[in-house]
C-alpha positions in Angstrom: 0.0 0.0 0.0 1.3 3.5 -0.9 2.7 5.4 2.1 3.0 9.1 1.5 3.3 10.1 5.1 5.5 13.2 5.6 9.1 12.6 6.6 8.7 15.2 9.3 5.9 16.9 11.2 5.5 19.6 13.9 2.3 19.3 16.0 1.2 22.5 17.8 -0.7 21.2 20.8 0.2 18.2 23.0 -3.2 17.3 24.4 -5.4 14.3 23.2 -5.8 15.5 19.6 -2.2 16.3 19.1 -1.0 13.0 20.7 -3.4 10.9 18.6 -2.0 12.6 15.5 1.6 12.3 16.8 1.3 8.6 17.6 -0.2 7.7 14.2 2.6 9.7 12.5 5.3 8.1 14.6 4.1 4.6 13.9 4.2 5.4 10.2 7.8 6.5 10.2 7.4 10.3 10.5 9.8 12.2 12.7 7.5 14.3 15.0 8.0 17.3 17.3 5.1 18.3 19.6 5.0 21.9 20.9 2.8 22.2 24.0 2.3 25.6 25.7 1.5 24.0 29.1 4.9 23.9 30.9 4.0 21.1 33.4 5.3 17.6 32.9 1.9 16.1 33.6 -1.1 17.9 32.2 -3.7 18.8 34.8 -6.9 16.9 33.8 -9.5 17.9 36.5 -10.1 14.1 36.5 -12.8 14.7 33.9 -14.6 12.0 32.0 -14.5 11.6 28.2 -16.3 9.3 25.8 -14.1 7.0 23.7 -15.8 6.6 20.3 -15.1 3.9 17.7 -12.4 5.9 15.9 -10.4 6.3 19.1 -10.8 2.6 19.9 -9.6 1.6 16.5 -6.6 3.9 16.8 -5.7 2.5 20.1 -6.1 -1.1 18.8 -3.8 -0.2 15.9 -1.1 1.8 17.7 -1.2 1.3 21.5 1.6 -0.9 22.9 1.0 -0.4 26.6 -1.8 -2.9 27.0 -3.4 -0.7 29.6 -7.2 -0.5 29.6 -8.2 3.1 28.6 -11.9 3.0 29.3 -14.9 1.4 31.1 -17.5 -0.2 28.9 -21.1 1.0 29.4 -23.9 -1.1 27.9 -26.9 1.1 28.3 -28.2 4.7 28.1 -30.7 5.6 30.8 -32.9 8.6 31.6 -34.3 9.8 34.9 -37.0 12.5 34.9 -37.5 14.6 38.0 -38.0 12.0 40.8 -38.6 9.1 38.5 -35.5 6.9 38.6 -35.7 5.5 35.1 -38.1 6.5 32.4 -35.9 5.2 29.6 -33.3 2.4 29.5 -32.0 1.0 26.2 -28.9 -0.6 24.9 -26.4 1.9 23.6 -22.8 0.5 24.1 -20.0 3.0 24.6 -16.6 3.3 26.3 -16.1 5.9 29.0 -12.6 7.1 30.0 -10.7 9.6 32.1 -8.9 12.4 30.3 -5.8 12.0 32.4 -5.7 8.2 32.0 -6.0 8.5 28.2 -3.4 11.3 28.0 -0.8 9.3 30.0 -1.4 6.2 27.9 -0.8 8.2 24.7 2.3 9.9 26.2 3.7 6.5 27.1 3.3 5.4 23.5 4.4 8.6 21.9 7.5 9.7 23.9 7.9 7.0 26.5 6.9 9.1 29.6 6.5 6.9 32.7 3.7 7.5 35.1 1.6 5.6 37.7 -0.7 4.8 34.8 2.0 3.3 32.7 5.0 2.6 35.0 7.0 0.9 32.2 6.4 2.6 28.9 6.8 0.4 25.8 10.0 0.6 23.7 9.8 2.1 20.2 8.8 -0.3 17.4 10.8 -1.1 14.2 9.9 1.6 11.7 8.8 4.2 14.2 9.9 7.8 13.6 11.9 9.9 16.1 9.8 12.0 18.4 10.2 14.9 20.8 7.7 16.5 23.2 8.5 20.1 24.1 6.4 21.5 27.0 6.1 25.2 27.6 6.3 26.3 24.0 3.7 28.6 22.6 3.4 29.2 18.9 3.9 32.9 17.9 4.5 32.8 14.2 4.3 30.7 11.0 6.1 30.9 7.6 6.1 28.8 4.5 8.9 28.1 2.1 7.0 27.1 -1.0 10.1 26.1 -3.0 11.3 23.7 -0.3 7.8 22.6 0.8 8.6 23.4 4.4 6.6 25.1 7.1 8.3 26.8 10.1 6.7 27.4 13.5 8.2 30.1 15.6 7.6 29.7 19.3 8.4 31.2 22.7 9.2 29.4 25.9 6.5 30.5 28.4 8.8 30.3 31.3 12.1 31.8 30.1 10.9 33.9 27.2 13.5 32.4 24.9 12.4 32.1 21.3 13.0 29.2 18.9 11.7 27.6 15.8 10.9 24.1 14.3 10.5 23.3 10.6 8.8 20.3 9.0 7.1 19.0 5.8 3.8 19.2 7.6 2.5 21.2 10.6 -0.7 20.1 12.4 -2.5 22.6 14.6 -4.1 20.6 17.4 -4.0 23.5 19.9 -7.7 23.5 20.9 -10.6 25.9 20.8 -8.3 29.0 21.5 -5.9 27.9 18.8 -2.8 30.1 18.5 -2.2 28.9 15.0 -5.7 29.9 13.9 -5.1 33.4 15.4 -1.7 33.7 13.7 -3.2 32.7 10.3 -6.2 35.1 11.0 -8.6 32.3 10.2 -12.2 33.6 10.5 -13.7 31.8 13.5 -17.3 31.6 14.8 -17.1 31.4 18.6 -20.3 31.4 20.7 -21.2 31.0 24.4 -24.0 28.4 24.6 -25.9 30.3 27.3 -25.2 27.8 30.0 -22.3 26.4 32.1 -21.2 23.0 33.2 -20.5 22.2 36.9 -18.4 19.1 36.9 -16.9 16.6 39.4 -15.9 13.1 40.3 -16.5 11.0 43.4 -14.4 7.9 44.4 -16.6 4.9 44.2 -15.6 3.8 47.7 -17.4 6.9 49.1 -20.7 5.9 47.7 -23.4 3.4 48.9 -23.8 0.1 47.0 -27.3 1.1 45.9 -25.9 4.3 44.2 -23.1 2.4 42.6 -25.6 -0.2 41.2 -27.8 2.5 39.9 -25.1 4.2 37.9 -23.2 1.1 36.8 -23.0 -0.1 33.2 -24.7 3.0 31.7 -24.6 6.6 30.6 -27.2 8.4 32.8 -29.2 11.5 31.9 -31.1 13.1 34.8 -33.6 15.7 33.7 -34.7 18.3 36.2 -36.8 21.5 35.6 -34.6 23.7 33.3 -31.4 21.9 34.1 -29.9 18.4 33.7 -27.1 16.0 34.6 -25.0 13.4 32.7 -23.2 10.8 34.8 -21.1 7.7 34.3 -18.3 5.6 35.8 -14.7 6.2 34.6 -11.3 4.9 35.3 -9.0 6.7 37.7 -6.2 8.8 36.2 -3.9 5.9 37.2 -6.0 3.5 35.2 -8.0 1.6 37.8 -11.1 0.1 36.1 -11.9 -2.5 38.7 -15.1 -2.2 40.8 -14.4 -0.3 44.1 -11.6 1.8 42.6 -13.4 3.7 39.9 -14.7 7.2 39.8 -18.3 8.4 39.3 -18.1 11.3 36.9 -20.9 13.8 36.5 -21.7 17.0 34.5 -24.4 19.4 35.5 -25.6 21.8 32.8 -27.1 25.0 34.2 -28.3 28.2 32.5 -26.4 31.4 33.4 -26.8 34.5 31.3 -23.5 35.8 29.8 -22.3 38.9 31.6 -24.7 38.6 34.5 -23.8 39.1 38.2 -24.3 35.4 38.7 -21.8 34.6 36.0 -19.2 36.9 37.6 -19.8 35.4 41.0 -19.4 31.8 39.8 -16.2 32.5 37.9 -14.5 34.3 40.7 -12.5 31.9 42.8 -11.7 31.7 46.5 -8.8 34.1 46.0 -10.8 36.7 44.1 -9.3 35.8 40.7 -11.8 35.9 37.8 -11.5 33.1 35.3 -12.6 33.6 31.7 -13.6 30.0 31.1 -12.9 27.5 33.9 -12.5 27.6 37.6 -10.2 24.7 38.5 -10.7 22.0 41.2 -10.1 23.3 44.7 -10.7 27.0 43.7 -14.5 27.1 43.5 -16.1 29.2 46.2 -17.3 26.6 48.7 -20.2 28.8 49.9 -21.4 29.4 46.4 -21.2 25.7 45.6 -23.1 24.8 48.8 -25.9 27.2 47.8 -26.0 25.8 44.3 -26.5 22.2 45.7 -29.0 23.3 48.4 -31.2 24.9 45.8 -31.6 21.7 43.8 -30.9 18.8 46.1 -34.5 18.2 47.0 -35.4 17.9 43.3 -32.7 15.2 42.7 -33.2 11.4 42.8 -31.5 9.9 45.8 -28.5 8.4 44.0 -27.7 11.7 42.2 -28.1 13.7 45.4 -25.6 11.4 47.2 -23.1 11.8 44.3 -23.3 15.6 44.2 -23.2 16.0 48.0 -20.1 13.8 48.3 -18.1 15.4 45.5 -14.9 16.6 47.2 -13.6 19.1 44.6 -16.1 20.3 41.9 -15.0 22.7 39.1 -17.0 24.7 36.6 -16.6 25.7 33.0 -18.5 27.7 30.4 -20.1 25.7 27.6 -19.6 27.0 24.1 -18.7 26.0 20.5 -16.3 27.3 17.9 -15.9 26.6 14.2 -13.6 27.7 11.4 -14.4 27.4 7.7 -11.0 26.4 6.4 -9.0 23.3 7.4 -5.8 23.5 5.4 -3.3 26.1 4.3 0.2 26.5 2.7 -0.5 24.0 -0.2 -2.1 21.6 2.3 1.1 21.5 4.5 -0.6 23.2 7.5 -3.7 21.6 8.9 -6.2 22.4 11.6 -7.6 19.4 13.5 -9.7 18.6 16.6 -11.0 21.5 18.6 -8.8 23.9 16.6 -11.0 23.1 13.6 -14.4 22.7 15.4 -15.2 22.6 19.1 -18.5 21.1 19.9 -20.7 21.7 23.0 -19.7 18.9 25.4 -23.0 17.0 25.6 -22.0 14.0 23.3 -18.4 13.9 24.3 -17.3 14.1 20.7 -14.0 15.9 21.0 -11.7 12.9 21.1 -13.8 11.0 18.5 -13.6 13.9 16.1 -9.8 14.2 16.7 -9.4 10.4 15.9 -11.5 10.7 12.8 -9.2 13.5 11.6 -6.3 11.0 12.1 -8.0 8.3 10.0 -8.9 10.9 7.3 -5.3 12.1 7.0 -4.2 8.4 6.9 -6.4 8.0 3.8 -4.9 11.2 2.3 -1.3 10.1 2.9 -2.1 6.7 1.4 -3.5 8.2 -1.7 -7.1 7.1 -1.2 -8.6 10.6 -1.1 -7.4 14.1 -1.8 -6.9 16.8 0.8 -9.9 18.7 -0.6 -12.1 15.6 -0.2 -10.8 15.1 3.3 -11.5 18.8 4.3 -15.1 18.5 2.9 -15.6 15.3 4.9 -14.4 16.9 8.0 -16.6 19.9 7.5 -19.7 17.9 6.9 -19.1 15.9 10.0 -18.5 19.1 12.0 -21.6 20.8 10.8 -23.8 17.8 11.7 -22.4 17.3 15.2 -22.4 21.0 16.0 -26.2 20.8 15.6 -26.5 17.3 17.3 -24.8 18.6 20.4 -27.0 21.6 20.5 -30.0 19.4 20.1 -29.1 17.3 23.1 -28.1 20.2 25.3 -31.1 22.3 24.6 -33.5 19.3 24.9 -32.0 18.4 28.2 -32.5 22.0 29.4 -36.1 21.9 28.2 -35.7 24.7 25.7 -38.1 23.2 23.2 -38.5 26.2 20.9 -34.7 26.2 20.4 -34.9 22.4 19.8 -37.3 22.9 16.9 -35.0 25.4 15.3 -32.1 23.0 15.6 -34.2 20.2 14.1 -35.0 22.5 11.2 -31.3 23.3 10.8 -30.5 19.6 10.7 -33.1 19.0 8.0 -31.8 21.9 5.9 -28.2 20.6 6.3 -29.2 17.1 5.2 -30.9 18.5 2.1 -27.8 20.7 1.3 -25.5 17.8 1.5 -27.7 15.5 -0.6 -27.8 18.2 -3.3 -24.0 18.5 -3.1 -23.9 22.1 -1.8 -21.8 21.5 1.3 
């Protein structure tokens, strides 16, 4: 089979999307440099849950050499409504993971970092490319030598201020919703606040009653209250424990807060008086504010959910939004935007890692001569447009905003017609 993988690549962004791209490139013989602006050795994950879709599973099956389980299998999707424990329960198999666990498994495969998750990283395989992970490096410039077919990334060390550069045949921007590369390239970007926030947290399984564990086990749970709703499911610990008794119960609470309101300002001001633009980390949420939030709604919750929320030791909170660019490739297809740098969905379906992995498989087909870059970009755009609307649909439906739901359904119908007519 034809292999036209680039000989060298620079990846801007060393999170899940960047590491999935980096691992695939490495295994196909490309020499890879990852530039990550976070200077820490181990990225802080908030112990948040992520869905592992089929594209991620197939990438791990193809390239993972650690043998570590990355997820917990859930067989069902269930819905609770107000005080009714289960109004819907149907098979809907999926894999649920922990951001930190998945990240450390990918790091072990990519550049051999040892951790409690993977104490003994696997050795490189025959045919692997050479790799380097450079933390604390923020992209500040890009240039393209058309004659040589090389893209250069200029970067600055966020600690020392020292500047440097890295050049390669291909540069992949996997630097998230606030992409430095997109800003440098002045890519027009639509960025919207959804109108609601997400309180999040995890609880060690050992702190919960057996009835509560049984209720949440083996399923993705939706709990619909009046004008607000929860998603909850079991995930591995960051160190990779998936066995009963050592897992975490992960939950997300979607809650309407008007942008620019006094309530928004209060929520995103931490215990030290610092105002955060998007996320207040674990341990910094105002405890009195959180206690008031729980007290207002605890009586409306089913007993298992009330127990989980009340026993959460360190919640955090983040704004929900979406972002989308209209162009995926630049510099004669040698610079690519992938993952959240291309399209960031609202978080209801947990599609971020799945989209990132799909981008990997799409580029694999490009580099093997099965499709053109133009075809790949169109495929990525169609997928993004669909799931922007699908995530809106689930979020607005869960919040009970039915007029907005009808508008989204209309948008999905028009999008389907447009694609069938070839006008995407």
